[in-house]
RODO-475797 format. One record per residue (C-alpha): residue number from 1; chain; z, y, x. Coordinates in Angstrom, 3 decimals, decimal comma. Example, Ala and Ser with C-alpha at 12.3 -4.5 7.8 and 13.67 -1.06 7.14 Angstrom:
! RODO-475797
+-----+-------+----------+----------+----------+
:  nr : kette :        w :        v :        u :
+-----+-------+----------+----------+----------+
:   1 :     A :    7,800 :   -4,500 :   12,300 :
:   2 :     A :    7,140 :   -1,060 :   13,670 :
+-----+-------+----------+----------+----------+
This chain:
! RODO-475797
+-----+-------+----------+----------+----------+
:  nr : kette :        w :        v :        u :
+-----+-------+----------+----------+----------+
:   1 :     A :  124,227 :   96,558 :   73,360 :
:   2 :     A :  122,388 :   95,673 :   76,429 :
:   3 :     A :  124,017 :   97,048 :   79,848 :
:   4 :     A :  120,436 :   96,454 :   81,881 :
:   5 :     A :  117,904 :   96,939 :   79,510 :
:   6 :     A :  114,760 :   95,640 :   80,527 :
:   7 :     A :  111,806 :   98,668 :   81,342 :
:   8 :     A :  109,100 :   95,389 :   81,378 :
:   9 :     A :  106,656 :   94,434 :   78,549 :
:  10 :     A :  108,102 :   90,733 :   77,749 :
:  11 :     A :  105,751 :   87,833 :   79,170 :
:  12 :     A :  105,119 :   84,931 :   77,657 :
:  13 :     A :  106,794 :   82,333 :   81,023 :
:  14 :     A :  104,989 :   79,375 :   81,774 :
:  15 :     A :  104,652 :   76,549 :   79,212 :
:  16 :     A :  103,005 :   74,371 :   81,643 :
:  17 :     A :  102,892 :   72,875 :   84,866 :
:  18 :     A :   99,454 :   74,054 :   84,595 :
:  19 :     A :  100,501 :   77,695 :   83,598 :
:  20 :     A :  103,010 :   77,736 :   86,515 :
:  21 :     A :  100,222 :   77,046 :   89,038 :
:  22 :     A :   98,138 :   80,181 :   87,308 :
:  23 :     A :  101,101 :   82,023 :   87,958 :
:  24 :     A :  101,712 :   80,828 :   91,478 :
:  25 :     A :   98,046 :   81,315 :   92,101 :
:  26 :     A :   97,714 :   84,786 :   91,014 :
:  27 :     A :  100,859 :   86,370 :   92,701 :
:  28 :     A :   99,568 :   84,680 :   96,190 :
:  29 :     A :   96,044 :   86,432 :   95,882 :
:  30 :     A :   95,297 :   88,734 :   98,204 :
:  31 :     A :   96,617 :   91,996 :   97,737 :
:  32 :     A :   98,291 :   91,380 :   94,605 :
:  33 :     A :  101,475 :   92,535 :   94,899 :
:  34 :     A :  104,605 :   92,283 :   92,172 :
:  35 :     A :  103,090 :   95,478 :   90,134 :
:  36 :     A :   99,855 :   94,691 :   90,450 :
:  37 :     A :  100,960 :   91,142 :   88,587 :
:  38 :     A :  102,589 :   92,490 :   85,870 :
:  39 :     A :   99,554 :   95,328 :   85,363 :
:  40 :     A :   97,014 :   92,254 :   85,271 :
:  41 :     A :   99,112 :   90,073 :   83,106 :
:  42 :     A :   99,646 :   93,278 :   80,505 :
:  43 :     A :   96,118 :   93,742 :   80,365 :
:  44 :     A :   94,280 :   90,470 :   80,145 :
:  45 :     A :   97,501 :   88,483 :   78,454 :
:  46 :     A :   97,615 :   85,469 :   80,582 :
:  47 :     A :   97,594 :   84,494 :   84,264 :
:  48 :     A :   94,506 :   82,247 :   84,026 :
:  49 :     A :   92,489 :   85,051 :   82,187 :
:  50 :     A :   93,448 :   87,527 :   84,556 :
:  51 :     A :   92,395 :   85,431 :   87,960 :
:  52 :     A :   88,840 :   84,723 :   86,759 :
:  53 :     A :   88,871 :   88,812 :   86,415 :
:  54 :     A :   90,041 :   89,375 :   89,709 :
:  55 :     A :   86,929 :   88,965 :   91,421 :
:  56 :     A :   85,531 :   91,545 :   89,072 :
:  57 :     A :   88,098 :   93,664 :   89,624 :
:  58 :     A :   87,837 :   93,653 :   93,116 :
:  59 :     A :   84,000 :   94,278 :   93,238 :
:  60 :     A :   84,354 :   97,736 :   91,294 :
:  61 :     A :   87,171 :   98,497 :   93,621 :
:  62 :     A :   84,652 :   98,129 :   96,656 :
:  63 :     A :   85,973 :   94,513 :   97,864 :
:  64 :     A :   83,303 :   92,425 :   98,073 :
:  65 :     A :   83,573 :   88,440 :   97,836 :
:  66 :     A :   86,735 :   88,673 :   96,807 :
:  67 :     A :   88,255 :   85,205 :   95,857 :
:  68 :     A :   91,792 :   84,316 :   94,251 :
:  69 :     A :   94,144 :   82,237 :   96,014 :
:  70 :     A :   92,533 :   79,062 :   96,539 :
:  71 :     A :   94,180 :   76,154 :   94,020 :
:  72 :     A :   94,532 :   73,395 :   96,958 :
:  73 :     A :   97,226 :   76,211 :   98,692 :
:  74 :     A :   99,326 :   76,395 :   95,054 :
:  75 :     A :   99,067 :   72,381 :   94,795 :
:  76 :     A :  100,619 :   72,175 :   98,385 :
:  77 :     A :  103,428 :   74,839 :   97,425 :
:  78 :     A :  104,183 :   72,731 :   94,147 :
:  79 :     A :  104,288 :   69,510 :   96,616 :
:  80 :     A :  106,645 :   71,009 :   98,853 :
:  81 :     A :  108,889 :   72,354 :   96,305 :
:  82 :     A :  109,105 :   68,772 :   94,219 :
:  83 :     A :  109,621 :   67,367 :   98,028 :
:  84 :     A :  112,615 :   69,892 :   98,294 :
:  85 :     A :  113,974 :   69,829 :   94,642 :
:  86 :     A :  112,878 :   73,132 :   94,291 :
:  87 :     A :  112,651 :   74,575 :   90,739 :
:  88 :     A :  110,339 :   77,871 :   89,701 :
:  89 :     A :  112,139 :   80,187 :   87,646 :
:  90 :     A :  109,762 :   82,547 :   85,775 :
:  91 :     A :  110,424 :   85,994 :   84,868 :
:  92 :     A :  110,824 :   86,170 :   80,759 :
:  93 :     A :  111,965 :   82,667 :   80,684 :
:  94 :     A :  115,826 :   81,676 :   79,479 :
:  95 :     A :  117,258 :   80,702 :   83,170 :
:  96 :     A :  115,535 :   84,156 :   84,456 :
:  97 :     A :  118,493 :   85,913 :   85,360 :
:  98 :     A :  118,797 :   88,823 :   82,681 :
:  99 :     A :  120,261 :   91,577 :   85,670 :
: 100 :     A :  117,367 :   90,884 :   87,601 :
: 101 :     A :  114,646 :   91,469 :   85,062 :
: 102 :     A :  115,941 :   94,867 :   84,963 :
: 103 :     A :  114,790 :   96,603 :   88,052 :
: 104 :     A :  111,585 :   98,382 :   88,907 :
: 105 :     A :  109,827 :   95,398 :   90,672 :
: 106 :     A :  111,720 :   92,082 :   89,587 :
: 107 :     A :  110,289 :   89,038 :   91,590 :
: 108 :     A :  107,586 :   87,341 :   88,650 :
: 109 :     A :  108,633 :   83,664 :   90,589 :
: 110 :     A :  111,709 :   82,656 :   92,296 :
: 111 :     A :  111,818 :   79,166 :   93,975 :
: 112 :     A :  115,687 :   77,455 :   93,368 :
: 113 :     A :  117,481 :   75,227 :   94,782 :
: 114 :     A :  121,110 :   73,994 :   93,293 :
: 115 :     A :  122,896 :   75,486 :   90,270 :
: 116 :     A :  120,875 :   77,584 :   88,113 :
: 117 :     A :  124,303 :   77,755 :   85,618 :
: 118 :     A :  125,500 :   80,555 :   88,020 :
: 119 :     A :  122,334 :   82,878 :   87,392 :
: 120 :     A :  124,358 :   82,943 :   83,845 :
: 121 :     A :  127,821 :   84,471 :   85,168 :
: 122 :     A :  128,856 :   87,906 :   86,593 :
: 123 :     A :  127,756 :   88,313 :   89,935 :
: 124 :     A :  128,699 :   90,864 :   92,698 :
: 125 :     A :  126,883 :   91,164 :   95,873 :
: 126 :     A :  128,808 :   91,086 :   99,273 :
: 127 :     A :  126,628 :   92,883 :  102,836 :
: 128 :     A :  127,352 :   93,483 :  105,649 :
: 129 :     A :  126,977 :   93,530 :  109,612 :
: 130 :     A :  125,826 :   90,410 :  111,777 :
: 131 :     A :  128,034 :   91,542 :  114,392 :
: 132 :     A :  130,656 :   92,122 :  112,483 :
: 133 :     A :  134,363 :   92,839 :  113,860 :
: 134 :     A :  137,254 :   90,543 :  113,283 :
: 135 :     A :  138,566 :   92,610 :  111,052 :
: 136 :     A :  135,559 :   93,006 :  108,845 :
: 137 :     A :  135,117 :   89,149 :  108,993 :
: 138 :     A :  139,050 :   89,028 :  107,562 :
: 139 :     A :  137,953 :   91,449 :  105,238 :
: 140 :     A :  135,157 :   89,774 :  103,828 :
: 141 :     A :  136,531 :   86,529 :  103,722 :
: 142 :     A :  139,486 :   87,700 :  101,616 :
: 143 :     A :  137,528 :   89,890 :   99,247 :
: 144 :     A :  134,785 :   86,910 :   98,851 :
: 145 :     A :  137,927 :   84,040 :   98,115 :
: 146 :     A :  139,399 :   87,193 :   95,867 :
: 147 :     A :  136,238 :   87,704 :   93,754 :
: 148 :     A :  135,288 :   84,383 :   93,645 :
: 149 :     A :  139,234 :   83,499 :   92,280 :
: 150 :     A :  138,543 :   85,742 :   89,617 :
: 151 :     A :  135,523 :   84,652 :   87,798 :
: 152 :     A :  132,855 :   86,310 :   90,114 :
: 153 :     A :  129,526 :   84,467 :   91,644 :
: 154 :     A :  129,023 :   85,925 :   95,129 :
: 155 :     A :  125,411 :   87,068 :   96,070 :
: 156 :     A :  124,624 :   87,709 :   99,741 :
: 157 :     A :  121,749 :   87,027 :  102,262 :
: 158 :     A :  122,633 :   84,097 :  104,457 :
: 159 :     A :  122,504 :   86,109 :  107,758 :
: 160 :     A :  125,256 :   85,686 :  110,423 :
: 161 :     A :  128,465 :   87,968 :  110,281 :
: 162 :     A :  129,617 :   88,995 :  106,807 :
: 163 :     A :  127,156 :   87,237 :  104,809 :
: 164 :     A :  128,169 :   83,924 :  106,208 :
: 165 :     A :  131,649 :   84,233 :  105,722 :
: 166 :     A :  131,168 :   85,557 :  101,861 :
: 167 :     A :  129,242 :   82,568 :  101,262 :
: 168 :     A :  132,172 :   80,101 :  103,084 :
: 169 :     A :  134,694 :   81,742 :  101,353 :
: 170 :     A :  133,265 :   81,742 :   97,777 :
: 171 :     A :  131,416 :   78,224 :   98,241 :
: 172 :     A :  133,756 :   76,411 :   95,459 :
: 173 :     A :  133,976 :   79,003 :   93,356 :
: 174 :     A :  130,088 :   79,891 :   93,180 :
: 175 :     A :  127,651 :   81,494 :   95,609 :
: 176 :     A :  124,042 :   82,542 :   95,736 :
: 177 :     A :  122,325 :   82,694 :   98,705 :
: 178 :     A :  118,897 :   85,109 :   98,318 :
: 179 :     A :  116,625 :   84,107 :  101,416 :
: 180 :     A :  113,971 :   85,958 :  103,165 :
: 181 :     A :  111,793 :   83,176 :  103,814 :
: 182 :     A :  111,008 :   80,127 :  101,806 :
: 183 :     A :  113,836 :   78,434 :   99,843 :
: 184 :     A :  113,486 :   75,242 :  102,054 :
: 185 :     A :  113,620 :   77,500 :  105,014 :
: 186 :     A :  117,180 :   78,221 :  106,183 :
: 187 :     A :  117,323 :   80,999 :  108,591 :
: 188 :     A :  119,425 :   81,465 :  111,294 :
: 189 :     A :  119,411 :   78,186 :  112,229 :
: 190 :     A :  122,868 :   77,893 :  112,730 :
: 191 :     A :  123,607 :   78,137 :  109,028 :
: 192 :     A :  121,809 :   74,759 :  107,990 :
: 193 :     A :  125,103 :   73,190 :  107,462 :
: 194 :     A :  125,932 :   76,111 :  105,300 :
: 195 :     A :  122,814 :   76,654 :  103,175 :
: 196 :     A :  122,579 :   73,086 :  102,713 :
: 197 :     A :  126,395 :   73,198 :  101,041 :
: 198 :     A :  124,954 :   76,332 :   99,098 :
: 199 :     A :  122,098 :   73,564 :   97,960 :
: 200 :     A :  124,851 :   71,120 :   96,421 :
: 201 :     A :  127,551 :   73,775 :   95,344 :
: 202 :     A :  125,965 :   76,828 :   94,701 :
: 203 :     A :  122,117 :   78,312 :   94,697 :
: 204 :     A :  119,838 :   79,298 :   96,922 :
: 205 :     A :  116,781 :   81,421 :   95,798 :
: 206 :     A :  113,713 :   82,943 :   96,872 :
: 207 :     A :  110,528 :   85,120 :   96,027 :
: 208 :     A :  108,762 :   83,628 :   98,738 :
: 209 :     A :  106,014 :   80,407 :   99,561 :
: 210 :     A :  107,977 :   77,588 :  100,526 :
: 211 :     A :  108,139 :   76,504 :  104,262 :
: 212 :     A :  107,674 :   80,273 :  105,290 :
: 213 :     A :  109,402 :   81,163 :  107,982 :
: 214 :     A :  111,000 :   84,815 :  107,687 :
: 215 :     A :  109,590 :   88,081 :  109,012 :
: 216 :     A :  111,251 :   91,402 :  109,550 :
: 217 :     A :  109,294 :   92,856 :  106,257 :
: 218 :     A :  110,269 :   90,195 :  104,133 :
: 219 :     A :  114,143 :   91,518 :  104,436 :
: 220 :     A :  113,891 :   94,714 :  102,734 :
: 221 :     A :  112,195 :   92,607 :   99,390 :
: 222 :     A :  115,259 :   90,318 :   99,882 :
: 223 :     A :  117,349 :   92,786 :   99,782 :
: 224 :     A :  115,924 :   94,409 :   96,431 :
: 225 :     A :  117,043 :   90,717 :   94,830 :
: 226 :     A :  120,345 :   90,799 :   96,303 :
: 227 :     A :  121,123 :   94,042 :   95,010 :
: 228 :     A :  119,214 :   93,253 :   91,586 :
: 229 :     A :  121,018 :   90,082 :   90,993 :
: 230 :     A :  124,764 :   91,859 :   91,166 :
: 231 :     A :  126,494 :   94,227 :   89,026 :
: 232 :     A :  128,040 :   95,497 :   91,971 :
: 233 :     A :  127,243 :   95,668 :   95,950 :
: 234 :     A :  130,206 :   95,665 :   98,311 :
: 235 :     A :  129,429 :   97,176 :  101,775 :
: 236 :     A :  131,540 :   95,538 :  104,288 :
: 237 :     A :  130,775 :   97,000 :  108,053 :
: 238 :     A :  127,290 :   98,265 :  108,259 :
: 239 :     A :  125,822 :  100,942 :  110,533 :
: 240 :     A :  123,955 :  103,899 :  109,742 :
: 241 :     A :  120,598 :  102,582 :  110,048 :
: 242 :     A :  121,045 :   99,206 :  108,671 :
: 243 :     A :  119,695 :   96,093 :  106,381 :
: 244 :     A :  123,493 :   96,551 :  104,283 :
: 245 :     A :  121,889 :  100,240 :  103,646 :
: 246 :     A :  118,853 :   99,281 :  102,686 :
: 247 :     A :  120,929 :   96,914 :  100,149 :
: 248 :     A :  122,793 :  100,061 :   99,161 :
: 249 :     A :  120,100 :  102,077 :   98,186 :
: 250 :     A :  118,329 :   99,840 :   96,580 :
: 251 :     A :  121,319 :   98,963 :   94,554 :
: 252 :     A :  121,832 :  102,876 :   93,763 :
: 253 :     A :  118,172 :  103,247 :   92,668 :
: 254 :     A :  118,624 :   99,789 :   90,232 :
: 255 :     A :  121,512 :  101,452 :   88,461 :
: 256 :     A :  124,361 :   99,166 :   90,594 :
: 257 :     A :  127,790 :  100,386 :   91,415 :
: 258 :     A :  128,167 :  100,374 :   95,004 :
: 259 :     A :  131,454 :  100,024 :   96,866 :
: 260 :     A :  132,173 :  100,359 :  100,403 :
: 261 :     A :  135,134 :   99,155 :  102,988 :
: 262 :     A :  136,304 :  102,090 :  105,289 :
: 263 :     A :  136,351 :  101,737 :  108,548 :
: 264 :     A :  137,481 :  104,150 :  112,160 :
: 265 :     A :  135,002 :  107,168 :  112,642 :
: 266 :     A :  134,661 :  105,538 :  116,431 :
: 267 :     A :  133,367 :  102,303 :  115,380 :
: 268 :     A :  129,311 :  102,530 :  114,732 :
: 269 :     A :  129,834 :   99,359 :  112,623 :
: 270 :     A :  131,664 :  101,374 :  109,939 :
: 271 :     A :  129,298 :  104,446 :  110,159 :
: 272 :     A :  127,429 :  103,187 :  107,302 :
: 273 :     A :  130,271 :  102,288 :  104,900 :
: 274 :     A :  131,564 :  105,564 :  105,580 :
: 275 :     A :  128,825 :  107,747 :  104,997 :
: 276 :     A :  128,479 :  105,734 :  101,313 :
: 277 :     A :  132,143 :  106,470 :  100,451 :
: 278 :     A :  131,635 :  110,443 :  101,478 :
: 279 :     A :  128,361 :  110,402 :   99,701 :
: 280 :     A :  130,573 :  108,758 :   96,265 :
: 281 :     A :  130,378 :  104,664 :   96,683 :
: 282 :     A :  134,207 :  103,429 :   95,640 :
: 283 :     A :  136,285 :  103,044 :   98,184 :
: 284 :     A :  137,551 :   99,054 :   98,437 :
: 285 :     A :  140,327 :   97,951 :   99,844 :
: 286 :     A :  140,988 :   94,894 :   98,146 :
: 287 :     A :  139,253 :   93,014 :   95,260 :
: 288 :     A :  141,178 :   94,914 :   92,871 :
: 289 :     A :  139,190 :   98,049 :   93,553 :
: 290 :     A :  136,162 :   95,919 :   92,955 :
: 291 :     A :  137,237 :   94,497 :   89,728 :
: 292 :     A :  138,522 :   97,765 :   88,101 :
: 293 :     A :  135,171 :   99,238 :   88,891 :
: 294 :     A :  133,388 :   96,347 :   86,997 :
: 295 :     A :  135,932 :   96,500 :   84,164 :
: 296 :     A :  134,029 :   99,673 :   82,438 :
: 297 :     A :  130,542 :   97,898 :   82,808 :
: 298 :     A :  132,070 :   94,683 :   81,267 :
: 299 :     A :  133,258 :   96,169 :   78,825 :
: 300 :     A :  130,011 :   98,134 :   78,109 :
: 301 :     A :  127,841 :   94,893 :   78,018 :
: 302 :     A :  130,271 :   93,257 :   75,205 :
: 303 :     A :  128,646 :   92,343 :   72,059 :
: 304 :     A :  128,436 :   94,828 :   69,188 :
: 305 :     A :  127,757 :   94,186 :   65,764 :
: 306 :     A :  123,640 :   94,358 :   65,073 :
: 307 :     A :  122,891 :   96,995 :   61,964 :
: 308 :     A :  119,175 :   96,294 :   62,782 :
: 309 :     A :  116,966 :   94,410 :   64,973 :
: 310 :     A :  116,786 :   96,092 :   68,451 :
: 311 :     A :  113,986 :   96,185 :   70,761 :
: 312 :     A :  115,063 :   96,057 :   74,469 :
: 313 :     A :  111,487 :   96,585 :   75,866 :
: 314 :     A :  109,089 :   98,851 :   74,762 :
: 315 :     A :  105,245 :   97,504 :   74,636 :
: 316 :     A :  102,663 :   99,295 :   76,930 :
: 317 :     A :   99,339 :   99,277 :   75,516 :
: 318 :     A :   96,355 :   98,482 :   77,892 :
: 319 :     A :   94,474 :  101,274 :   79,515 :
: 320 :     A :   91,640 :  102,490 :   77,575 :
: 321 :     A :   88,158 :  100,667 :   78,549 :
: 322 :     A :   86,758 :  102,418 :   81,357 :
: 323 :     A :   84,172 :  105,075 :   80,668 :
: 324 :     A :   83,723 :  107,207 :   83,696 :
: 325 :     A :   80,940 :  106,840 :   85,580 :
: 326 :     A :   80,694 :  105,308 :   89,082 :
: 327 :     A :   80,370 :  109,141 :   90,153 :
: 328 :     A :   83,506 :  110,440 :   88,571 :
: 329 :     A :   85,693 :  106,874 :   88,987 :
: 330 :     A :   84,842 :  107,703 :   92,935 :
: 331 :     A :   86,265 :  111,201 :   91,977 :
: 332 :     A :   89,101 :  110,016 :   90,861 :
: 333 :     A :   89,957 :  107,470 :   93,253 :
: 334 :     A :   88,809 :  110,400 :   96,087 :
: 335 :     A :   91,968 :  112,456 :   94,154 :
: 336 :     A :   94,487 :  109,837 :   94,079 :
: 337 :     A :   93,828 :  109,165 :   98,028 :
: 338 :     A :   94,182 :  112,688 :   99,198 :
: 339 :     A :   97,893 :  112,899 :   97,343 :
: 340 :     A :   99,260 :  109,483 :  100,205 :
: 341 :     A :   99,420 :  109,341 :  103,600 :
: 342 :     A :  102,047 :  107,131 :  105,453 :
: 343 :     A :  104,922 :  109,081 :  103,843 :
: 344 :     A :  105,842 :  107,621 :  100,962 :
: 345 :     A :  105,496 :  108,625 :   97,535 :
: 346 :     A :  106,315 :  107,385 :   93,875 :
: 347 :     A :  104,150 :  106,459 :   91,330 :
: 348 :     A :  105,572 :  108,551 :   88,956 :
: 349 :     A :  105,947 :  111,334 :   91,163 :
: 350 :     A :  101,963 :  111,031 :   91,919 :
: 351 :     A :  101,269 :  111,081 :   88,247 :
: 352 :     A :  103,102 :  114,279 :   87,369 :
: 353 :     A :  101,194 :  115,382 :   90,300 :
: 354 :     A :   97,323 :  114,316 :   89,438 :
: 355 :     A :   98,653 :  115,522 :   85,569 :
: 356 :     A :   96,809 :  112,799 :   83,717 :
: 357 :     A :   97,682 :  110,263 :   81,673 :
: 358 :     A :   99,392 :  107,521 :   82,999 :
: 359 :     A :   96,846 :  104,855 :   81,344 :
: 360 :     A :   94,172 :  106,842 :   83,438 :
: 361 :     A :   95,679 :  106,429 :   86,365 :
: 362 :     A :   97,747 :  103,045 :   86,622 :
: 363 :     A :   94,151 :  100,624 :   86,595 :
: 364 :     A :   92,721 :  102,929 :   89,240 :
: 365 :     A :   95,890 :  102,012 :   91,258 :
: 366 :     A :   95,236 :   98,156 :   90,792 :
: 367 :     A :   91,588 :   98,520 :   92,068 :
: 368 :     A :   92,750 :  100,383 :   95,165 :
: 369 :     A :   95,451 :   98,275 :   95,861 :
: 370 :     A :   92,857 :   95,282 :   95,586 :
: 371 :     A :   90,714 :   97,006 :   97,874 :
: 372 :     A :   93,514 :   97,569 :  100,555 :
: 373 :     A :   92,791 :  101,354 :  100,367 :
: 374 :     A :   96,970 :  101,783 :   99,167 :
: 375 :     A :   99,885 :   99,979 :   99,294 :
: 376 :     A :  102,981 :   99,321 :   97,229 :
: 377 :     A :  106,472 :   98,850 :   98,312 :
: 378 :     A :  109,690 :   98,338 :   96,162 :
: 379 :     A :  110,599 :  100,661 :   93,343 :
: 380 :     A :  107,251 :  101,632 :   92,853 :
: 381 :     A :  106,537 :  103,815 :   95,890 :
: 382 :     A :  102,990 :  104,135 :   97,260 :
: 383 :     A :  101,746 :  104,500 :  100,885 :
: 384 :     A :   98,060 :  104,355 :  102,124 :
: 385 :     A :   97,085 :  100,883 :  102,961 :
: 386 :     A :   95,682 :   99,564 :  106,351 :
: 387 :     A :   92,140 :   99,866 :  105,218 :
: 388 :     A :   92,811 :  103,654 :  104,812 :
: 389 :     A :   94,996 :  104,008 :  108,446 :
: 390 :     A :   92,947 :  102,342 :  110,409 :
+-----+-------+----------+----------+----------+
């Protein structure tokens, strides 16, 4: 039985350097996010065919003179990857982590530096405050070391505080650092030595282009990968509004276990953890609490005899050929946009509100995204794009 059955149509991963370049070029093209990448691949069958179709799709959507990402940009990125010793891990490939394939918006491509075999092992994410207390760092160090000794790979974000301690304590047993910027850009700089050690003994991962310095908007997207890789997320000190709680929320949306270390009610750094526990997260006193929470998951994922071949994913047929007139298409676009605003709305909820078949709506969402009129966010969330807000 599959513990995390994938909701995505299986893609044929790149079979050559040229295929890898086409995937990268499609993903790096302007206004092509993760959801649009998968939709284009489903509709056109290959990255190169999708690239060939992009200018016409954008033209129909109202974006004139649209050009995909220049090949020279991709050549430079792949050259930088070779220089750094990074490998490309593609969705659907044998070395792509199975847990990550099950989330709603998995990264189509990851740059990896280090030991890819760690992606085959059980993973637990450890996150927490950057300004962690002495007690918080001691707890994170003990939990990470004990969970590592029990055979778990520790996943975190290489940030200050809890992340740093978690990586350091699990370095010998196996640790994965998910980067907000390029896999070759260690941030913060004070973790340069630790980051280099992780690339030798553990694994660094990023979906961002090589050489990219992280910006604030990159961290929430990074967090969904941290939680998506792991079977469970352990939070050790987190304020009520913090990146750690974003990771915890992503974990809940992805069906992962969320566990938290309680703290004193007067300590603002513990308020987020206490809220999680109040709302149903497992309370953590030691690594044994985490292992006990993971035991049912391990039993559920144990191999079972197959009576008949099982198909883990359902084929999503491409939408029917466009038969609407230009006026009808414009009216449908206006109808979609009327339901959106600065506040986020789930794509599923939008389709329900419009009461129209998914096959009619999905291609138009791609067109509107390419035209900059809508913006997609992690978890299938939509808002109006910058073109409509300004």
